[in-house]
ZABA-84698 format. One record per residue: x, y, z of N, C-alpha, C, O in turn. Coordinates in pm, whole numbers. Example, Ala and Ser with C-alpha at 12.3 -4.5 7.8 and 13.67 -1.06 7.14 Angstrom:
<pts>
nc1,nc2,nc3,cac1,cac2,cac3,cc1,cc2,cc3,oc1,oc2,oc3
1319,-569,780,1230,-450,780,1320,-330,780,1424,-332,846;
1285,-225,708,1367,-106,714,1290,3,787,1341,114,804;
</pts>
This chain:
<pts>
nc1,nc2,nc3,cac1,cac2,cac3,cc1,cc2,cc3,oc1,oc2,oc3
1309,1498,1283,1243,1362,1241,1118,1325,1168,1064,1215,1174;
1073,1434,1093,937,1490,1054,981,1410,883,929,1317,821;
1075,1482,861,1047,1476,678,1154,1341,690,1180,1308,575;
1210,1272,765,1257,1139,772,1141,1039,815,1151,917,798;
1046,1090,865,932,1013,924,762,1007,824,671,926,809;
804,1174,766,715,1168,613,829,1072,519,759,975,489;
942,1053,469,1035,981,378,988,822,371,982,751,270;
948,781,539,972,650,556,853,581,541,860,461,516;
718,651,554,611,621,502,547,664,349,443,619,301;
628,754,293,645,711,157,689,624,69,659,576,-41;
751,620,133,911,469,28,786,349,62,742,266,-18;
749,367,186,673,238,175,579,253,120,597,182,21;
430,321,107,339,353,19,342,372,-171,243,384,-242;
493,369,-216,599,318,-280,610,180,-351,588,130,-462;
663,139,-211,768,17,-185,832,8,-270,826,-60,-373;
957,140,-201,1096,144,-289,1188,83,-204,1264,162,-148;
1201,-31,-179,1271,-135,-81,1240,-220,-37,1125,-244,1;
1353,-304,-28,1260,-456,60,1173,-406,175,1165,-289,214;
1105,-516,224,908,-462,214,965,-438,446,963,-330,504;
1007,-579,515,1104,-587,609,1181,-380,608,1115,-279,631;
1269,-384,587,1320,-220,614,1192,-106,544,1264,-7,534;
1138,-88,524,1005,-56,502,917,-45,620,884,58,679;
887,-151,640,808,-141,746,884,-69,867,861,44,910;
963,-147,906,1022,-102,1043,1079,38,962,1149,-19,878;
1094,180,932,1136,250,913,932,335,941,891,397,1039;
849,292,796,735,342,870,714,344,989,721,448,1054;
673,190,1057,665,215,1205,724,292,1269,641,354,1337;
815,324,1288,904,388,1388,865,519,1302,951,566,1375;
813,643,1204,796,720,1141,594,736,1241,538,833,1292;
552,595,1225,379,624,1276,363,637,1403,248,646,1444;
496,641,1515,444,642,1611,500,786,1653,499,812,1774;
546,878,1565,596,1052,1604,485,1118,1500,451,1109,1382;
452,1189,1620,347,1375,1497,458,1353,1399,572,1307,1397;
343,1422,1295,351,1465,1211,273,1466,1091,156,1428,1099;
331,1514,953,216,1569,859,170,1361,834,231,1255,845;
73,1395,809,-10,1235,741,58,1242,578,122,1332,524;
21,1129,536,124,1127,424,-23,1044,288,-124,1005,347;
-25,1031,182,-150,997,86,-137,949,23,-65,973,-73;
-234,801,52,-167,717,-64,-323,773,-131,-426,827,-90;
-251,709,-289,-355,754,-366,-424,682,-509,-391,564,-526;
-471,713,-563,-487,611,-697,-383,461,-721,-373,341,-694;
-278,647,-838,-212,578,-868,-63,514,-783,37,448,-809;
-106,559,-707,35,436,-597,11,353,-591,101,269,-596;
-150,298,-572,-185,192,-572,-126,96,-697,-39,9,-702;
-245,173,-821,-190,90,-940,-46,46,-969,-17,-57,-1029;
53,148,-914,206,136,-955,246,24,-939,298,-53,-1020;
190,-3,-705,256,-150,-713,199,-222,-782,266,-291,-859;
44,-236,-781,33,-320,-825,72,-419,-1003,44,-532,-1046;
162,-272,-1070,161,-286,-1190,331,-385,-1132,361,-496,-1177;
426,-298,-1015,540,-358,-1031,545,-506,-942,634,-591,-936;
457,-503,-899,415,-671,-840,419,-779,-1001,487,-878,-1026;
316,-707,-1084,331,-796,-1254,433,-834,-1315,463,-939,-1372;
494,-717,-1295,625,-684,-1412,693,-800,-1266,595,-874,-1269;
742,-834,-1203,831,-929,-1091,902,-812,-1041,837,-775,-1139;
944,-752,-1009,1017,-639,-922,984,-619,-812,1064,-590,-722;
850,-632,-795,885,-695,-587,783,-771,-598,699,-757,-686;
779,-878,-486,749,-1017,-437,584,-1027,-457,533,-940,-386;
500,-1091,-518,384,-1068,-544,293,-1131,-430,179,-1093,-401;
372,-1246,-363,299,-1299,-213,359,-1216,-114,301,-1243,-9;
446,-1127,-93,450,-980,-25,323,-856,-3,284,-797,97;
307,-853,-63,169,-775,-159,62,-785,-39,12,-683,6;
23,-936,20,-93,-889,75,-12,-847,266,-99,-803,341;
145,-860,340,175,-827,411,234,-652,397,256,-594,504;
258,-572,261,241,-484,250,112,-393,239,116,-272,261;
-5,-461,202,-163,-368,176,-202,-381,346,-220,-280,414;
-210,-483,387,-223,-444,589,-153,-320,655,-219,-228,703;
6,-323,655,92,-222,680,19,-102,624,-47,-31,700;
26,-81,520,-82,6,457,-193,60,538,-208,165,600;
-264,-44,519,-429,44,552,-375,6,761,-454,-61,828;
-295,37,801,-308,20,983,-203,128,999,-144,34,945;
-141,200,1013,-74,262,1029,-158,429,1012,-243,448,925;
-134,492,1069,-237,608,1142,-244,779,1074,-308,882,1096;
-130,729,977,-40,885,903,-43,860,742,18,917,650;
-117,776,743,-127,721,615,-324,789,543,-423,730,588;
-339,878,467,-460,858,440,-491,858,305,-409,887,219;
-597,829,285,-683,864,199,-774,950,133,-875,970,201;
-772,1007,23,-856,1119,-18,-1004,1104,-48,-1041,1009,-117;
-1111,1215,14,-1257,1109,63,-1289,1074,-99,-1348,968,-124;
-1260,1143,-183,-1283,1022,-353,-1230,917,-386,-1236,865,-498;
-1139,853,-234,-1099,746,-292,-1112,682,-171,-1002,628,-164;
-1174,650,-66,-1150,649,50,-1227,485,5,-1144,395,-1;
-1378,441,-27,-1415,315,-77,-1330,231,-158,-1294,117,-128;
-1305,289,-255,-1213,182,-367,-1084,136,-290,-1056,16,-300;
-1002,218,-213,-869,225,-221,-847,178,-35,-751,161,41;
-959,174,-27,-984,123,146,-1045,-85,106,-1004,-194,145;
-1144,-44,21,-1141,-252,13,-1029,-296,-50,-980,-409,-47;
-988,-184,-114,-836,-253,-200,-729,-301,-69,-684,-415,-82;
-693,-238,35,-637,-263,133,-698,-364,178,-619,-455,200;
-800,-389,201,-861,-442,346,-890,-619,250,-887,-727,310;
-906,-609,149,-930,-707,70,-741,-765,18,-713,-877,63;
-674,-725,-30,-537,-797,-72,-479,-820,119,-412,-918,151;
-512,-734,201,-435,-772,332,-509,-952,413,-463,-1023,502;
-620,-963,340,-693,-1062,359,-701,-1253,260,-779,-1347,271;
-576,-1229,173,-612,-1280,143,-696,-1489,166,-722,-1583,90;
-702,-1470,259,-685,-1569,327,-891,-1569,311,-948,-1657,246;
-959,-1469,374,-1086,-1416,319,-1142,-1408,188,-1248,-1455,148;
-1065,-1349,135,-1124,-1277,-7,-1026,-1443,-149,-1041,-1562,-174;
-957,-1350,-183,-904,-1403,-322,-802,-1481,-254,-802,-1455,-134;
-725,-1558,-284,-542,-1577,-310,-486,-1473,-419,-532,-1456,-532;
-355,-1395,-349,-320,-1278,-472,-243,-1392,-505,-157,-1462,-452;
-334,-1380,-663,-248,-1415,-831,-227,-1281,-918,-235,-1163,-885;
-196,-1339,-1036,-145,-1192,-1090,-330,-1169,-1167,-358,-1073,-1238;
-398,-1245,-1141,-521,-1207,-1262,-619,-1083,-1124,-711,-1003,-1137;
-516,-1136,-974,-616,-1025,-884,-551,-867,-904,-616,-763,-886;
-426,-872,-941,-355,-747,-947,-418,-701,-1113,-406,-584,-1148;
-478,-795,-1198,-487,-729,-1327,-689,-657,-1254,-744,-551,-1283;
-737,-760,-1170,-844,-743,-1212,-868,-611,-1103,-973,-547,-1111;
-773,-579,-1007,-755,-432,-908,-729,-390,-991,-840,-381,-1043;
-668,-352,-1056,-575,-228,-1168,-666,-148,-1248,-669,-28,-1278;
-747,-260,-1279,-888,-211,-1362,-974,-160,-1262,-1018,-47,-1282;
-1008,-219,-1156,-1143,-127,-1120,-1053,-29,-997,-1121,0,-898;
-920,18,-997,-882,145,-927,-891,202,-1086,-940,313,-1069;
-877,191,-1178,-875,280,-1281,-1008,322,-1327,-1016,429,-1388;
-1137,236,-1299,-1263,224,-1319,-1360,310,-1253,-1456,369,-1301;
-1305,306,-1101,-1323,388,-1026,-1321,492,-972,-1380,507,-864;
</pts>
């Protein structure tokens, strides 16, 4: 189960297939013991780029961010904790922050690259 668990989490971080499938697999994985998977700046930037290109639905970004933020086995390196935690928090709550738009994605790409 560990390799499947890891792969389910990695696939979610990379948003490699339809979001519902990824969330289900990642939630199953998260319930079992195993190694954590890291979310890094490059993975976050790639997801934002894929939203901009239309490869994934930008309207699903808050849901993706919320799930990634809540899973126990997804970690962030210490030097990236502040910008990436803020990224996940703000994008998962567009009703509290900015609605998800192309401009918001571009701003986050810039913030992630500069942080």
